[in-house]
C-alpha positions as CSV (number, residue, x, y, z in Angstrom):
1,M,79.6,78.3,91.2
2,N,79.3,81.5,93.0
3,N,76.7,82.0,95.6
4,Y,77.2,85.9,96.2
5,E,74.1,88.2,96.5
6,K,73.9,90.9,94.2
7,P,74.3,94.4,96.3
8,T,71.6,96.6,96.0
9,Q,72.8,99.6,98.4
10,S,72.0,103.0,97.6
11,Y,75.5,104.2,97.9
12,Y,76.3,103.0,95.0
13,Q,74.8,106.0,93.4
14,V,77.7,108.0,94.5
15,P,79.7,109.1,91.4
16,G,83.4,107.2,91.5
17,L,82.0,104.1,93.1
18,I,82.3,100.8,91.1
19,P,80.0,98.0,91.8
20,W,81.3,94.4,91.1
21,E,79.2,91.6,89.4
22,D,79.0,88.1,90.5
23,D,78.9,86.4,86.8
24,E,81.2,84.4,85.2
25,E,82.0,87.1,82.5
26,D,83.3,89.5,85.0
27,D,85.6,86.6,86.4
28,E,87.4,86.6,82.9
29,K,87.5,90.2,83.0
30,T,89.2,90.3,86.3
31,S,91.7,87.8,85.0
32,S,92.8,90.1,81.9
33,N,94.9,93.3,82.0
34,G,92.3,95.5,83.0
35,G,91.3,93.4,85.9
36,D,94.0,94.9,88.2
37,E,93.0,98.7,87.1
38,R,89.3,97.7,88.1
39,K,90.3,96.1,91.4
40,A,92.2,98.8,92.4
41,A,89.8,101.4,91.6
42,F,87.2,99.3,93.6
43,W,89.3,99.4,96.8
44,D,90.3,103.1,96.5
45,S,86.8,104.2,95.9
46,H,85.6,102.3,98.9
47,D,88.5,103.5,101.1
48,K,87.7,106.7,100.4
49,L,84.3,106.4,101.0
50,L,84.9,104.6,104.3
51,Q,86.9,107.5,105.6
52,E,84.3,110.0,104.5
53,H,81.7,108.2,106.8
54,L,83.9,107.6,109.5
55,F,85.0,111.5,109.8
56,R,81.5,112.6,109.6
57,T,80.3,113.3,113.1
58,T,78.4,115.6,115.4
59,L,79.2,117.6,118.7
60,F,76.8,115.3,120.5
61,E,78.7,112.0,119.1
62,S,82.1,113.6,120.0
63,K,81.2,114.2,123.5
64,I,79.9,110.7,123.9
65,R,83.0,109.4,122.1
66,R,85.2,111.2,124.5
67,A,83.4,110.2,127.6
68,T,83.1,106.6,126.7
69,K,86.9,106.3,125.8
70,D,87.6,107.8,129.2
71,V,85.5,105.3,131.0
72,V,87.2,102.2,129.1
73,R,90.8,103.7,129.6
74,K,90.0,103.8,133.4
75,L,88.4,100.3,133.5
76,N,91.5,98.9,131.6
77,S,94.0,100.5,133.8
78,D,92.3,99.6,137.0
79,D,94.0,95.9,137.4
80,G,92.2,95.3,140.6
81,V,88.6,95.9,139.6
82,R,86.2,92.9,139.6
83,C,82.9,92.9,138.4
84,S,79.6,91.5,139.8
85,C,80.0,88.1,138.1
86,R,83.2,87.9,139.9
87,R,85.5,87.8,136.9
88,R,88.5,90.3,136.2
89,M,87.3,93.4,134.2
90,A,90.6,93.4,131.8
91,A,91.3,92.4,128.2
92,G,87.7,92.4,127.6
93,R,87.0,89.0,129.6
94,C,83.7,90.1,130.9
95,R,82.1,92.2,128.1
96,S,78.7,92.2,129.7
97,C,80.1,93.7,133.0
98,I,82.3,96.3,131.2
99,M,79.0,97.5,129.2
100,K,77.1,97.7,132.3
101,E,79.8,100.0,133.9
102,V,80.3,102.0,130.8
103,S,76.4,102.5,130.8
104,V,76.4,103.6,134.5
105,Q,79.2,106.0,134.1
106,L,77.8,107.7,131.2
107,R,74.3,108.1,132.8
108,S,76.1,109.7,135.8
109,S,77.7,112.1,133.1
110,G,74.2,113.1,132.0
111,F,73.8,110.8,129.0
112,D,70.6,108.7,128.6
113,C,72.7,105.5,128.0
114,V,71.3,102.1,128.1
115,V,72.5,98.6,127.2
116,C,70.7,96.9,124.0
117,H,70.5,93.4,123.2
118,S,69.6,91.9,119.9
119,N,68.4,88.4,119.2
120,W,67.4,87.0,115.7
121,K,66.3,83.7,114.6
122,S,67.8,81.7,111.8
123,S,66.9,82.0,108.2
124,P,67.7,80.3,105.0
125,K,70.5,83.2,104.4
126,I,71.9,83.5,107.9
127,P,72.2,81.5,111.2
128,A,70.8,82.7,114.5
129,G,72.5,84.9,116.5
130,Q,72.7,87.7,119.4
131,H,74.7,90.9,120.3
132,T,75.0,93.1,123.1
133,Y,75.8,97.0,122.7
134,L,75.2,100.4,124.1
135,E,72.7,103.0,122.9
136,V,72.4,106.6,123.9
137,T,69.2,108.8,123.1
138,E,69.6,112.3,122.2
139,R,66.7,114.4,123.4
140,K,66.2,117.9,122.6
141,P,64.0,120.3,124.6
142,G,60.5,120.5,123.0
143,S,61.3,117.7,120.4
144,S,58.8,114.6,120.0
145,Q,59.8,111.0,120.6
146,K,59.7,110.5,116.9
147,R,62.6,112.7,116.3
148,E,64.8,111.4,119.0
149,K,68.1,110.4,117.7
150,K,69.8,107.2,118.4
151,V,73.6,107.1,119.0
152,I,75.0,103.4,118.8
153,I,78.3,102.6,121.0
154,E,80.3,99.5,120.1
155,L,83.3,98.9,122.3
156,N,84.7,96.3,119.8
157,F,83.8,97.5,116.4
158,R,87.3,96.9,114.5
159,D,86.9,93.1,116.0
160,E,83.4,92.4,114.4
161,F,84.9,93.0,110.8
162,E,88.1,91.2,111.1
163,M,88.5,88.1,109.0
164,A,91.5,85.5,109.2
165,R,92.0,84.8,105.7
166,A,91.3,88.3,104.5
167,S,93.2,90.2,101.6
168,D,95.8,93.0,102.1
169,E,93.2,95.3,100.8
170,Y,90.6,94.4,103.1
171,K,93.0,94.1,106.0
172,K,94.0,97.8,105.4
173,L,90.5,98.9,105.3
174,V,89.6,97.4,108.6
175,A,92.7,98.8,110.1
176,K,91.2,102.1,109.9
177,L,88.1,101.4,112.1
178,P,88.0,102.7,115.4
179,Q,87.8,100.2,118.2
180,V,85.2,102.1,120.3
181,F,82.9,103.3,117.9
182,V,80.1,106.2,118.6
183,A,77.8,107.1,115.8
184,K,74.1,107.4,114.8
185,S,72.3,104.5,113.6
186,E,71.9,106.0,110.1
187,R,75.7,106.3,109.7
188,L,76.2,102.7,111.2
189,T,73.8,101.4,108.6
190,D,75.9,103.1,105.6
191,L,79.4,101.8,107.3
192,V,77.9,98.0,107.7
193,N,76.9,98.2,103.9
194,I,80.3,99.3,102.7
195,L,82.3,96.8,105.0
196,C,79.9,93.9,104.1
197,T,80.3,94.6,100.3
198,C,84.0,94.9,100.6
199,S,84.3,91.5,102.6
200,K,82.2,89.8,99.9
201,K,84.7,91.2,97.1
202,C,87.6,90.1,99.5
203,M,86.2,86.6,99.4
204,K,85.3,86.7,95.6
205,E,89.2,87.6,94.8
206,K,90.5,85.0,96.9
207,K,87.9,82.5,95.4
208,M,86.3,81.6,98.7
209,Y,82.8,81.4,99.8
210,L,81.7,84.2,102.3
211,A,80.7,82.8,105.8
212,P,77.1,83.1,106.6
213,W,77.9,85.1,109.8
214,R,79.9,87.7,107.7
215,K,76.9,88.3,105.3
216,H,75.1,91.8,105.4
217,G,71.7,90.6,107.0
218,Y,73.7,89.1,109.9
219,M,75.8,91.9,110.6
220,Q,73.2,94.5,110.3
221,A,70.9,92.8,112.6
222,K,73.8,92.9,115.5
223,W,72.7,96.7,116.1
224,Q,69.0,96.4,115.7
225,G,68.1,95.4,119.4
226,K,66.1,96.5,122.2
227,P,67.1,98.3,125.6
228,L,67.5,95.9,128.6
229,Q,65.8,96.7,131.8
230,L,67.7,98.8,134.0
231,A,67.6,98.8,137.9
232,A,66.0,101.6,139.4
233,S,69.3,102.7,141.2
234,A,71.3,102.3,138.1
235,A,74.0,101.1,140.4
236,A,76.3,98.1,140.0
237,P,75.2,95.0,142.0
238,P,77.3,94.2,145.1
239,L,80.0,92.1,144.9
240,F,79.0,89.7,147.9
241,V,75.4,89.7,149.1
242,V,74.6,89.1,152.8
243,E,71.3,87.2,153.1
244,P,69.1,88.0,156.0
245,P,68.6,85.4,158.7
246,K,66.0,82.9,158.1
247,A,62.9,82.9,160.2
248,P,62.4,79.7,162.5
249,P,60.2,77.2,160.6
250,K,56.9,76.9,161.9
251,Q,56.0,74.0,164.5
252,R,53.5,71.7,163.5
253,A,50.2,70.8,165.5
254,N,51.5,67.8,167.3
255,E,54.7,69.6,168.3
256,L,52.7,72.4,169.7
257,V,50.5,70.0,171.7
258,L,53.9,68.1,173.3
259,D,55.3,71.5,174.2
260,R,52.0,72.5,176.3
261,F,52.1,69.1,177.9
262,F,55.8,69.4,178.9
263,C,55.1,72.9,180.0
264,A,52.3,71.7,182.2
265,Q,54.6,69.0,183.8
266,I,57.4,71.3,184.4
267,T,55.0,73.9,186.0
268,A,53.2,71.3,188.1
269,G,56.5,69.8,189.4
270,A,57.7,73.1,190.3
271,C,54.7,73.7,192.8
């Protein structure tokens, strides 16, 4: 029995794309001679659609992408760099601090970049989860806040869609994804739709169930978060914090009485 959801994405209206069904009759067709042609047509059409969305970019996105890659490359090359949580900033060991550093560097370059965090509760279809990513706001002079464009930066985009038991067709598709992804939120939504449909198709061909954390609702929720509060200085926290000297504890009333008594005795003896 199959528990796959019917895809309802609007991009299926594009000519040349072949949607796939989840009924038993379609399984019998797949095993026939025409099944191989249908399978090849599906992966070929989605491969072309994926590349079309990946190569579609704007000048503003290109500037952010270039600046982000430069920062990431510098962080990976600095072997001795340590982050505020005192772990090494290498091989993605400290994703949180790396994103904070990238955000600070992009802001110093003139981009309105913030760290965003998404957190969603469990539902009958997907489990609870959370995710952190970067977001840059494109503000044009004289434009209102409603017309502001959000550009998403994901530093591990390819890793988010890799599956251990994927088919060769799906692996080739994911291999074309960039590791550092920069695009507007609308184009990211289209790419998630395409990739999630391909992951369901992959599991269907292998006669395996799709993990709940691979479903469309779970993947889409990752990049629908809110900005975290940034420090006013927008600077990284110091590695070691020197605490100011503590004030001496206040003396109690009886201690003050004794101090005055001994002082009086000493003064009288001196006289």
